Every structure is written in structure tokens, then in C-alpha cells.
BALOBA-1460 file (C-alpha; in Angstrom, 3 decimals):
// residues 324
<rec num="1" residu="m" x="145.245" y="22.676" z="-28.461"/>
<rec num="2" residu="a" x="142.711" y="22.771" z="-25.350"/>
<rec num="3" residu="d" x="141.273" y="19.678" z="-25.863"/>
<rec num="4" residu="g" x="144.695" y="17.799" z="-25.088"/>
<rec num="5" residu="k" x="145.171" y="20.246" z="-21.680"/>
<rec num="6" residu="r" x="142.035" y="18.491" z="-20.270"/>
<rec num="7" residu="k" x="142.815" y="15.519" z="-21.325"/>
<rec num="8" residu="k" x="146.487" y="15.509" z="-20.096"/>
<rec num="9" residu="i" x="144.436" y="17.232" z="-16.685"/>
<rec num="10" residu="l" x="141.339" y="13.826" z="-16.586"/>
<rec num="11" residu="t" x="144.520" y="11.063" z="-16.773"/>
<rec num="12" residu="y" x="146.594" y="12.627" z="-14.395"/>
<rec num="13" residu="w" x="143.671" y="13.433" z="-12.158"/>
<rec num="14" residu="k" x="142.912" y="9.686" z="-12.190"/>
<rec num="15" residu="n" x="146.073" y="8.616" z="-11.863"/>
<rec num="16" residu="v" x="146.202" y="10.681" z="-7.850"/>
<rec num="17" residu="k" x="142.825" y="9.281" z="-7.396"/>
<rec num="18" residu="a" x="144.269" y="5.431" z="-7.998"/>
<rec num="19" residu="t" x="147.206" y="5.678" z="-5.461"/>
<rec num="20" residu="t" x="147.618" y="4.893" z="-1.885"/>
<rec num="21" residu="g" x="148.426" y="8.291" z="-1.330"/>
<rec num="22" residu="f" x="144.514" y="9.686" z="-2.132"/>
<rec num="23" residu="r" x="142.908" y="7.349" z="-0.798"/>
<rec num="24" residu="k" x="144.596" y="7.443" z="3.214"/>
<rec num="25" residu="f" x="144.422" y="11.395" z="2.728"/>
<rec num="26" residu="l" x="140.746" y="11.109" z="1.775"/>
<rec num="27" residu="t" x="140.015" y="8.187" z="4.674"/>
<rec num="28" residu="f" x="141.967" y="11.261" z="7.331"/>
<rec num="29" residu="l" x="139.255" y="13.578" z="6.195"/>
<rec num="30" residu="i" x="136.564" y="11.321" z="6.729"/>
<rec num="31" residu="f" x="137.678" y="10.564" z="10.404"/>
<rec num="32" residu="v" x="138.363" y="14.561" z="10.841"/>
<rec num="33" residu="g" x="134.473" y="15.423" z="9.750"/>
<rec num="34" residu="i" x="133.467" y="12.602" z="12.311"/>
<rec num="35" residu="a" x="135.425" y="13.765" z="15.189"/>
<rec num="36" residu="s" x="134.300" y="17.714" z="14.163"/>
<rec num="37" residu="l" x="130.376" y="15.940" z="14.939"/>
<rec num="38" residu="f" x="131.495" y="14.415" z="17.634"/>
<rec num="39" residu="w" x="132.999" y="17.156" z="19.297"/>
<rec num="40" residu="l" x="130.174" y="19.824" z="17.813"/>
<rec num="41" residu="i" x="127.823" y="17.660" z="19.824"/>
<rec num="42" residu="l" x="129.427" y="17.055" z="22.869"/>
<rec num="43" residu="a" x="129.884" y="21.217" z="23.495"/>
<rec num="44" residu="l" x="126.273" y="22.201" z="22.393"/>
<rec num="45" residu="n" x="126.015" y="19.958" z="25.459"/>
<rec num="46" residu="d" x="127.895" y="22.525" z="28.047"/>
<rec num="47" residu="n" x="126.437" y="25.140" z="29.215"/>
<rec num="48" residu="i" x="127.074" y="28.702" z="27.198"/>
<rec num="49" residu="q" x="126.863" y="32.615" z="27.827"/>
<rec num="50" residu="e" x="125.022" y="34.035" z="24.964"/>
<rec num="51" residu="d" x="123.858" y="37.032" z="23.725"/>
<rec num="52" residu="m" x="120.452" y="36.471" z="22.394"/>
<rec num="53" residu="e" x="118.172" y="39.212" z="20.522"/>
<rec num="54" residu="v" x="114.774" y="38.300" z="20.951"/>
<rec num="55" residu="r" x="111.639" y="39.970" z="18.733"/>
<rec num="56" residu="v" x="108.745" y="41.330" z="21.229"/>
<rec num="57" residu="h" x="105.200" y="40.896" z="20.145"/>
<rec num="58" residu="i" x="102.217" y="42.212" z="20.808"/>
<rec num="59" residu="y" x="99.201" y="41.183" z="19.743"/>
<rec num="60" residu="n" x="95.591" y="41.725" z="20.997"/>
<rec num="61" residu="v" x="95.543" y="45.035" z="19.598"/>
<rec num="62" residu="p" x="92.690" y="47.182" z="18.941"/>
<rec num="63" residu="d" x="92.968" y="49.246" z="15.585"/>
<rec num="64" residu="s" x="91.760" y="51.639" z="17.331"/>
<rec num="65" residu="v" x="95.462" y="52.680" z="19.437"/>
<rec num="66" residu="t" x="97.651" y="54.225" z="17.997"/>
<rec num="67" residu="f" x="100.916" y="53.580" z="20.022"/>
<rec num="68" residu="i" x="102.757" y="57.614" z="20.920"/>
<rec num="69" residu="v" x="106.386" y="55.436" z="21.908"/>
<rec num="70" residu="d" x="106.719" y="52.572" z="19.939"/>
<rec num="71" residu="p" x="107.815" y="49.171" z="22.429"/>
<rec num="72" residu="p" x="110.404" y="48.214" z="22.368"/>
<rec num="73" residu="a" x="111.174" y="45.876" z="18.945"/>
<rec num="74" residu="e" x="113.564" y="43.980" z="19.872"/>
<rec num="75" residu="i" x="114.971" y="43.214" z="23.646"/>
<rec num="76" residu="h" x="118.480" y="42.411" z="23.746"/>
<rec num="77" residu="a" x="118.648" y="38.989" z="26.245"/>
<rec num="78" residu="m" x="122.252" y="37.536" z="28.283"/>
<rec num="79" residu="v" x="121.876" y="33.191" z="28.616"/>
<rec num="80" residu="r" x="123.058" y="30.922" z="30.158"/>
<rec num="81" residu="d" x="121.644" y="27.287" z="28.853"/>
<rec num="82" residu="k" x="122.981" y="23.619" z="27.595"/>
<rec num="83" residu="g" x="123.974" y="25.114" z="23.932"/>
<rec num="84" residu="t" x="121.550" y="22.506" z="21.849"/>
<rec num="85" residu="n" x="118.455" y="25.060" z="24.040"/>
<rec num="86" residu="l" x="120.646" y="27.868" z="22.777"/>
<rec num="87" residu="w" x="120.901" y="26.937" z="18.923"/>
<rec num="88" residu="r" x="117.191" y="24.927" z="18.975"/>
<rec num="89" residu="s" x="116.096" y="29.210" z="19.960"/>
<rec num="90" residu="a" x="117.718" y="31.423" z="17.747"/>
<rec num="91" residu="t" x="117.394" y="28.563" z="14.803"/>
<rec num="92" residu="f" x="113.608" y="27.665" z="14.636"/>
<rec num="93" residu="g" x="112.797" y="31.271" z="14.509"/>
<rec num="94" residu="h" x="111.071" y="30.735" z="18.909"/>
<rec num="95" residu="a" x="113.076" y="33.421" z="20.024"/>
<rec num="96" residu="v" x="109.790" y="35.663" z="19.597"/>
<rec num="97" residu="m" x="108.630" y="36.800" z="23.253"/>
<rec num="98" residu="e" x="104.752" y="37.212" z="22.934"/>
<rec num="99" residu="l" x="102.827" y="39.645" z="25.139"/>
<rec num="100" residu="n" x="99.014" y="39.815" z="24.957"/>
<rec num="101" residu="f" x="97.956" y="43.492" z="25.425"/>
<rec num="102" residu="r" x="94.183" y="43.111" z="27.031"/>
<rec num="103" residu="e" x="96.252" y="41.580" z="29.686"/>
<rec num="104" residu="y" x="99.004" y="44.479" z="30.230"/>
<rec num="105" residu="a" x="96.948" y="47.701" z="29.271"/>
<rec num="106" residu="a" x="94.726" y="49.745" z="31.051"/>
<rec num="107" residu="d" x="94.181" y="53.111" z="31.330"/>
<rec num="108" residu="g" x="96.115" y="54.823" z="28.543"/>
<rec num="109" residu="i" x="99.083" y="53.070" z="29.653"/>
<rec num="110" residu="f" x="100.659" y="49.516" z="28.432"/>
<rec num="111" residu="s" x="103.370" y="48.426" z="31.512"/>
<rec num="112" residu="v" x="104.933" y="45.127" z="31.850"/>
<rec num="113" residu="n" x="107.429" y="44.674" z="34.661"/>
<rec num="114" residu="r" x="110.359" y="43.480" z="35.803"/>
<rec num="115" residu="g" x="108.551" y="40.536" z="37.140"/>
<rec num="116" residu="e" x="106.680" y="40.306" z="34.195"/>
<rec num="117" residu="l" x="108.969" y="40.452" z="31.959"/>
<rec num="118" residu="t" x="110.914" y="37.820" z="33.504"/>
<rec num="119" residu="a" x="108.634" y="35.225" z="33.375"/>
<rec num="120" residu="a" x="107.742" y="36.265" z="29.569"/>
<rec num="121" residu="l" x="111.203" y="35.488" z="28.546"/>
<rec num="122" residu="k" x="111.382" y="32.104" z="30.795"/>
<rec num="123" residu="k" x="108.730" y="30.769" z="28.193"/>
<rec num="124" residu="v" x="111.043" y="31.831" z="25.456"/>
<rec num="125" residu="f" x="113.929" y="30.292" z="26.315"/>
<rec num="126" residu="g" x="112.759" y="27.700" z="28.681"/>
<rec num="127" residu="q" x="112.639" y="27.279" z="32.866"/>
<rec num="128" residu="s" x="116.590" y="25.536" z="32.271"/>
<rec num="129" residu="a" x="118.138" y="29.115" z="30.891"/>
<rec num="130" residu="s" x="119.470" y="31.105" z="33.063"/>
<rec num="131" residu="l" x="118.617" y="34.987" z="32.801"/>
<rec num="132" residu="i" x="122.649" y="37.359" z="32.743"/>
<rec num="133" residu="s" x="120.799" y="40.511" z="31.448"/>
<rec num="134" residu="t" x="118.625" y="42.037" z="29.653"/>
<rec num="135" residu="s" x="118.884" y="45.656" z="27.638"/>
<rec num="136" residu="v" x="115.355" y="46.596" z="29.076"/>
<rec num="137" residu="d" x="114.241" y="45.257" z="32.701"/>
<rec num="138" residu="s" x="110.872" y="46.579" z="31.683"/>
<rec num="139" residu="i" x="108.235" y="48.346" z="28.772"/>
<rec num="140" residu="h" x="106.075" y="50.762" z="29.636"/>
<rec num="141" residu="t" x="104.644" y="53.444" z="27.279"/>
<rec num="142" residu="v" x="101.781" y="55.273" z="26.572"/>
<rec num="143" residu="y" x="98.582" y="54.568" z="23.843"/>
<rec num="144" residu="t" x="95.944" y="56.583" z="22.830"/>
<rec num="145" residu="t" x="92.181" y="54.842" z="21.283"/>
<rec num="146" residu="s" x="91.551" y="59.202" z="19.489"/>
<rec num="147" residu="p" x="91.796" y="59.289" z="16.605"/>
<rec num="148" residu="g" x="94.922" y="61.524" z="14.701"/>
<rec num="149" residu="k" x="95.020" y="65.218" z="14.339"/>
<rec num="150" residu="r" x="95.410" y="66.100" z="10.960"/>
<rec num="151" residu="v" x="97.669" y="69.468" z="10.834"/>
<rec num="152" residu="p" x="99.273" y="70.994" z="8.091"/>
<rec num="153" residu="v" x="103.444" y="71.343" z="7.883"/>
<rec num="154" residu="e" x="105.926" y="74.133" z="7.083"/>
<rec num="155" residu="v" x="109.233" y="73.583" z="6.609"/>
<rec num="156" residu="v" x="112.237" y="75.163" z="8.480"/>
<rec num="157" residu="l" x="114.370" y="75.850" z="5.480"/>
<rec num="158" residu="d" x="118.600" y="77.909" z="6.666"/>
<rec num="159" residu="m" x="120.043" y="77.029" z="2.459"/>
<rec num="160" residu="t" x="121.478" y="79.525" z="-0.039"/>
<rec num="161" residu="p" x="120.899" y="79.158" z="-3.311"/>
<rec num="162" residu="a" x="124.259" y="79.391" z="-5.171"/>
<rec num="163" residu="v" x="126.273" y="82.856" z="-7.808"/>
<rec num="164" residu="g" x="123.748" y="83.509" z="-10.196"/>
<rec num="165" residu="k" x="120.569" y="81.505" z="-8.736"/>
<rec num="166" residu="i" x="117.965" y="81.206" z="-6.413"/>
<rec num="167" residu="i" x="115.838" y="79.059" z="-3.969"/>
<rec num="168" residu="s" x="112.398" y="79.404" z="-6.211"/>
<rec num="169" residu="g" x="109.480" y="80.106" z="-3.850"/>
<rec num="170" residu="k" x="107.882" y="77.778" z="-0.783"/>
<rec num="171" residu="p" x="109.496" y="74.496" z="-0.596"/>
<rec num="172" residu="r" x="106.767" y="71.706" z="-2.139"/>
<rec num="173" residu="v" x="106.040" y="69.324" z="1.381"/>
<rec num="174" residu="e" x="104.441" y="65.250" z="0.301"/>
<rec num="175" residu="p" x="102.317" y="64.579" z="2.116"/>
<rec num="176" residu="s" x="101.271" y="68.740" z="3.104"/>
<rec num="177" residu="g" x="98.976" y="67.457" z="5.866"/>
<rec num="178" residu="v" x="100.471" y="64.577" z="8.360"/>
<rec num="179" residu="l" x="98.344" y="62.868" z="12.116"/>
<rec num="180" residu="v" x="98.738" y="63.736" z="14.912"/>
<rec num="181" residu="y" x="97.806" y="61.932" z="18.143"/>
<rec num="182" residu="g" x="98.161" y="62.955" z="21.523"/>
<rec num="183" residu="s" x="95.538" y="63.291" z="24.480"/>
<rec num="184" residu="r" x="92.968" y="66.090" z="23.848"/>
<rec num="185" residu="d" x="94.431" y="69.150" z="26.022"/>
<rec num="186" residu="v" x="97.866" y="68.920" z="23.653"/>
<rec num="187" residu="l" x="96.132" y="68.210" z="20.449"/>
<rec num="188" residu="d" x="94.049" y="71.529" z="21.408"/>
<rec num="189" residu="t" x="96.962" y="73.030" z="21.015"/>
<rec num="190" residu="i" x="98.788" y="72.308" z="17.608"/>
<rec num="191" residu="s" x="98.139" y="73.390" z="14.599"/>
<rec num="192" residu="r" x="101.111" y="72.325" z="12.783"/>
<rec num="193" residu="v" x="103.832" y="70.531" z="12.686"/>
<rec num="194" residu="l" x="107.748" y="72.246" z="11.924"/>
<rec num="195" residu="t" x="110.297" y="70.159" z="9.977"/>
<rec num="196" residu="e" x="113.910" y="70.163" z="11.247"/>
<rec num="197" residu="k" x="115.837" y="72.670" z="10.393"/>
<rec num="198" residu="l" x="117.130" y="71.840" z="6.470"/>
<rec num="199" residu="r" x="120.332" y="73.036" z="6.138"/>
<rec num="200" residu="g" x="122.712" y="73.550" z="3.141"/>
<rec num="201" residu="v" x="125.082" y="76.550" z="1.416"/>
<rec num="202" residu="n" x="125.886" y="76.986" z="-2.504"/>
<rec num="203" residu="i" x="122.746" y="75.075" z="-3.863"/>
<rec num="204" residu="e" x="122.878" y="74.626" z="-7.608"/>
<rec num="205" residu="d" x="120.445" y="72.398" z="-8.305"/>
<rec num="206" residu="s" x="116.176" y="71.444" z="-7.351"/>
<rec num="207" residu="k" x="116.507" y="68.456" z="-5.000"/>
<rec num="208" residu="t" x="114.346" y="66.314" z="-3.019"/>
<rec num="209" residu="y" x="115.007" y="65.963" z="0.591"/>
<rec num="210" residu="t" x="113.903" y="63.480" z="3.360"/>
<rec num="211" residu="v" x="113.335" y="65.175" z="6.564"/>
<rec num="212" residu="k" x="112.592" y="64.294" z="10.012"/>
<rec num="213" residu="l" x="109.497" y="66.614" z="11.204"/>
<rec num="214" residu="h" x="110.740" y="67.930" z="14.644"/>
<rec num="215" residu="k" x="109.455" y="65.780" z="17.813"/>
<rec num="216" residu="i" x="106.818" y="67.497" z="20.048"/>
<rec num="217" residu="s" x="106.447" y="65.198" z="23.537"/>
<rec num="218" residu="g" x="103.697" y="62.948" z="24.799"/>
<rec num="219" residu="v" x="102.418" y="63.574" z="20.345"/>
<rec num="220" residu="k" x="103.145" y="61.094" z="18.353"/>
<rec num="221" residu="i" x="103.470" y="61.719" z="14.565"/>
<rec num="222" residu="q" x="102.350" y="60.021" z="11.225"/>
<rec num="223" residu="p" x="104.640" y="59.751" z="9.198"/>
<rec num="224" residu="p" x="107.228" y="60.591" z="10.991"/>
<rec num="225" residu="e" x="109.272" y="62.291" z="7.670"/>
<rec num="226" residu="v" x="108.453" y="64.202" z="5.012"/>
<rec num="227" residu="k" x="109.489" y="64.133" z="1.003"/>
<rec num="228" residu="v" x="110.700" y="68.283" z="0.695"/>
<rec num="229" residu="m" x="111.065" y="69.569" z="-3.419"/>
<rec num="230" residu="v" x="113.486" y="73.089" z="-2.748"/>
<rec num="231" residu="e" x="113.970" y="74.445" z="-6.573"/>
<rec num="232" residu="v" x="116.280" y="76.491" z="-7.760"/>
<rec num="233" residu="e" x="116.712" y="78.470" z="-10.465"/>
<rec num="234" residu="q" x="118.866" y="79.754" z="-12.400"/>
<rec num="235" residu="l" x="118.294" y="84.072" z="-12.133"/>
<rec num="236" residu="v" x="117.951" y="85.705" z="-14.922"/>
<rec num="237" residu="r" x="118.590" y="90.053" z="-16.008"/>
<rec num="238" residu="k" x="115.333" y="91.687" z="-17.029"/>
<rec num="239" residu="q" x="114.741" y="95.703" z="-17.691"/>
<rec num="240" residu="v" x="111.645" y="97.353" z="-17.670"/>
<rec num="241" residu="r" x="110.477" y="101.269" z="-17.478"/>
<rec num="242" residu="v" x="107.966" y="102.179" z="-15.332"/>
<rec num="243" residu="n" x="105.416" y="104.572" z="-15.132"/>
<rec num="244" residu="i" x="105.615" y="107.092" z="-12.245"/>
<rec num="245" residu="q" x="102.822" y="108.068" z="-9.633"/>
<rec num="246" residu="i" x="103.454" y="111.017" z="-7.676"/>
<rec num="247" residu="d" x="102.415" y="110.723" z="-4.158"/>
<rec num="248" residu="n" x="101.477" y="113.459" z="-1.577"/>
<rec num="249" residu="l" x="100.168" y="116.416" z="-4.720"/>
<rec num="250" residu="p" x="98.171" y="118.731" z="-2.514"/>
<rec num="251" residu="a" x="94.619" y="119.043" z="-4.013"/>
<rec num="252" residu="g" x="94.329" y="122.310" z="-6.735"/>
<rec num="253" residu="e" x="97.773" y="121.739" z="-8.156"/>
<rec num="254" residu="d" x="100.178" y="118.464" z="-10.911"/>
<rec num="255" residu="l" x="103.105" y="118.345" z="-11.611"/>
<rec num="256" residu="l" x="103.904" y="117.519" z="-15.492"/>
<rec num="257" residu="l" x="106.814" y="114.502" z="-15.700"/>
<rec num="258" residu="f" x="108.763" y="114.681" z="-18.141"/>
<rec num="259" residu="p" x="109.534" y="111.329" z="-18.861"/>
<rec num="260" residu="s" x="105.818" y="110.154" z="-17.079"/>
<rec num="261" residu="t" x="108.525" y="106.224" z="-16.816"/>
<rec num="262" residu="a" x="111.655" y="105.230" z="-15.614"/>
<rec num="263" residu="n" x="113.667" y="102.240" z="-16.321"/>
<rec num="264" residu="v" x="114.227" y="99.155" z="-13.660"/>
<rec num="265" residu="e" x="116.562" y="96.873" z="-13.740"/>
<rec num="266" residu="y" x="116.421" y="93.441" z="-11.518"/>
<rec num="267" residu="y" x="116.454" y="89.762" z="-11.594"/>
<rec num="268" residu="l" x="114.701" y="86.915" z="-11.864"/>
<rec num="269" residu="p" x="113.997" y="83.295" z="-12.089"/>
<rec num="270" residu="m" x="113.863" y="82.251" z="-15.555"/>
<rec num="271" residu="s" x="110.505" y="80.807" z="-15.177"/>
<rec num="272" residu="k" x="109.215" y="84.118" z="-14.206"/>
<rec num="273" residu="f" x="111.099" y="86.265" z="-16.937"/>
<rec num="274" residu="n" x="107.826" y="87.041" z="-18.609"/>
<rec num="275" residu="l" x="106.250" y="89.260" z="-14.885"/>
<rec num="276" residu="s" x="104.124" y="91.679" z="-15.303"/>
<rec num="277" residu="n" x="105.865" y="95.577" z="-15.151"/>
<rec num="278" residu="d" x="103.015" y="96.894" z="-12.602"/>
<rec num="279" residu="k" x="105.019" y="94.379" z="-9.912"/>
<rec num="280" residu="i" x="106.645" y="97.623" z="-9.568"/>
<rec num="281" residu="s" x="106.212" y="100.768" z="-8.252"/>
<rec num="282" residu="v" x="108.241" y="103.815" z="-8.980"/>
<rec num="283" residu="h" x="107.905" y="107.525" z="-7.269"/>
<rec num="284" residu="v" x="108.403" y="110.943" z="-6.833"/>
<rec num="285" residu="d" x="107.121" y="113.114" z="-3.464"/>
<rec num="286" residu="y" x="105.467" y="115.853" z="-4.061"/>
<rec num="287" residu="r" x="107.709" y="117.422" z="-0.332"/>
<rec num="288" residu="d" x="110.655" y="116.965" z="-2.935"/>
<rec num="289" residu="l" x="110.109" y="120.296" z="-4.322"/>
<rec num="290" residu="e" x="112.500" y="122.282" z="-4.436"/>
<rec num="291" residu="s" x="113.591" y="126.696" z="-5.586"/>
<rec num="292" residu="g" x="114.870" y="126.711" z="-8.227"/>
<rec num="293" residu="s" x="115.422" y="123.550" z="-9.259"/>
<rec num="294" residu="k" x="113.775" y="121.307" z="-11.901"/>
<rec num="295" residu="q" x="114.139" y="117.915" z="-11.127"/>
<rec num="296" residu="l" x="112.808" y="115.320" z="-8.325"/>
<rec num="297" residu="p" x="114.551" y="112.151" z="-7.492"/>
<rec num="298" residu="l" x="113.412" y="108.999" z="-8.191"/>
<rec num="299" residu="h" x="112.154" y="106.274" z="-5.239"/>
<rec num="300" residu="l" x="112.047" y="102.454" z="-5.489"/>
<rec num="301" residu="g" x="108.474" y="101.944" z="-4.131"/>
<rec num="302" residu="a" x="107.232" y="98.365" z="-3.769"/>
<rec num="303" residu="h" x="108.748" y="95.338" z="-6.353"/>
<rec num="304" residu="s" x="108.142" y="90.738" z="-6.131"/>
<rec num="305" residu="k" x="109.174" y="89.136" z="-4.095"/>
<rec num="306" residu="d" x="110.539" y="87.259" z="-6.825"/>
<rec num="307" residu="m" x="112.790" y="90.145" z="-8.050"/>
<rec num="308" residu="e" x="116.505" y="89.958" z="-6.455"/>
<rec num="309" residu="n" x="118.718" y="93.181" z="-6.538"/>
<rec num="310" residu="v" x="116.151" y="95.417" z="-8.456"/>
<rec num="311" residu="r" x="117.376" y="99.215" z="-9.265"/>
<rec num="312" residu="l" x="116.955" y="101.850" z="-10.829"/>
<rec num="313" residu="l" x="118.204" y="102.868" z="-13.605"/>
<rec num="314" residu="d" x="117.238" y="106.886" z="-13.903"/>
<rec num="315" residu="q" x="117.764" y="108.634" z="-10.176"/>
<rec num="316" residu="t" x="116.001" y="111.541" z="-11.087"/>
<rec num="317" residu="v" x="113.068" y="113.177" z="-13.638"/>
<rec num="318" residu="e" x="112.339" y="117.064" z="-14.567"/>
<rec num="319" residu="y" x="108.851" y="117.937" z="-14.056"/>
<rec num="320" residu="t" x="106.368" y="121.434" z="-14.597"/>
<rec num="321" residu="l" x="103.985" y="122.482" z="-11.165"/>
<rec num="322" residu="v" x="101.190" y="122.953" z="-12.589"/>
<rec num="323" residu="k" x="98.240" y="124.805" z="-10.393"/>
<rec num="324" residu="d" x="94.498" y="124.811" z="-11.264"/>
């Protein structure tokens, strides 16, 4: 069935090619193509105005040099010239402006004024080209030859976990330290670099974020961004008994507590479920003794920062006062 259809199509195509109308149509297309080519050649010989992208290449830059603010990587120039000239510049990769670092650099400043920039662009497009406008009219930036100073990165975090979860520990940063470049007076005042504030609400899962570093005036930071790993864990409930400590006990006296331990409940990340009980403290205060009462109120003391919603399940404890 398929072979029969293929044979019918081939037979039809042979019949069409043999017709006078097809040959006339083919001749028409050839003349249209020739006419279009002549039109393109004539059009390219006319003066046109075009927005051209010019790459900036600075050469002879010593390895010891670090630009505090990077020079522009490209310049947009509105140019008027013959279409053929502009076409050659764009097609054959000639739209590159070459600047010799040693010619324009001195005393920590790389500067190309308006006239020098125009002359450099003229070399790109040729003397016949007219520069109508450029995206920058000069280049002026600061550089340093001093080595960088390595400082730690500190994460600025503004995140809240989802219900029943916790942001576990400090965020991990990669790299943990970066290099800062600038004048020696400025670098002496820098002991750390902060990230831009990392924000988020109802965070469900651990995630790695790419975060930009907070800019410092007159300083270049390398790299300008870091990876920040924020670890989110499920909170789990735990209940333990903790030894009760006695505060402000006078010399020559003692308190016997019944019982000597108290029930404490808290939540903590699953990975720290086996955290030692000595991370929690429970207290009674001798100064809370009241005449006629045989119970002392319990006070919750210090506990690990990993613990959440810590609470005493026992509120009081019985005691007996013993004197030497």
C-alpha cells in the first residue's frame, strides 16, 4: 500500500517537472534570486546607521593587578558608515577595541578619556565611520597591586522553618573565606564579609542557596558570591528526668528533696535525639522556703540552644530541711 502511494507521487512529480509552467516558475525564481543579490550589494554600499556591540580587550595587564571595579566588557556604539564596512566589522569579529594597560595605567588608576576612547573606536570601524554616540564616553577605574586579604564569610539569615521543623545549626558556607582587595588602610578595617540577607518563610527542606556577598565601597571581593547550605530538620519530642540542683543553700544546712529529679519535656532535631541530659538544668532556691509549706517550686535553668519548647512537667518538689 505504501509502495503504491510512493510510486504515484514520483510519477506525479515527473509529470510536473516536464510541464512548461514548472520551467517558467523555476526561471522566475532564479531571476528573483539574482535581483535580490544585486539589491543587497547596492544596499550595503549605501551609508547606514547601526548600533554595534564592541568588545573591550585590555592587554598587557600584569598578574599582580586586580581591578577594584571591572572596566566595561563591551561598549555599544551607534555608527554611521557604508553597510559593507559595518557588515565586515560585525561578521569577521573585528568589533574588538584593544587597549594597552601600560599606556593608560598610572598610580592605581586606569583611565581612558573621551578623545582616546573615540580614537580607539575609530581603529575598530575605520576612519570613514562616523561615531554618533557611545554607551560610555570614557573609562575610569581603580586597580591595586597589593595581594588580597582572606577574611571569613558570615551569613545574614532571616528564615523561619515550617511548623514542626527547625533550622539546625549554623549555615555552612562554601567557600568559608574570600579574598578582599583594596588599599591597605581599608583592608585593615575589614575582619569579615557579610552575605546579602537570605530570606525565607515556612522552609520545609534543607537547601543550598547561591548568595551574593554584601559590597564594600572601595573593595573588590573574590569570589563575589558563595554557596550557603541551610539544613532543616524535623523536631522530635523527648522526655527525660533531670537531677535537681539547690541554689543559695546556707552553710551548715541541707535540703533533702523528694524526689531528687524532675521530669522535663522538649523538642530537638532528630539528629541530636541522643543529646546528653546534662545539657538541661533544674533548680530549687533555698530562699523560696516558706513557713508551714513542705514544697518548693522548681525552676528551669540553662539548656542547650538546640532544644525547643523546653518545659517542666513537675512544678514543685517536697523537701526536708536538715541542720548540722
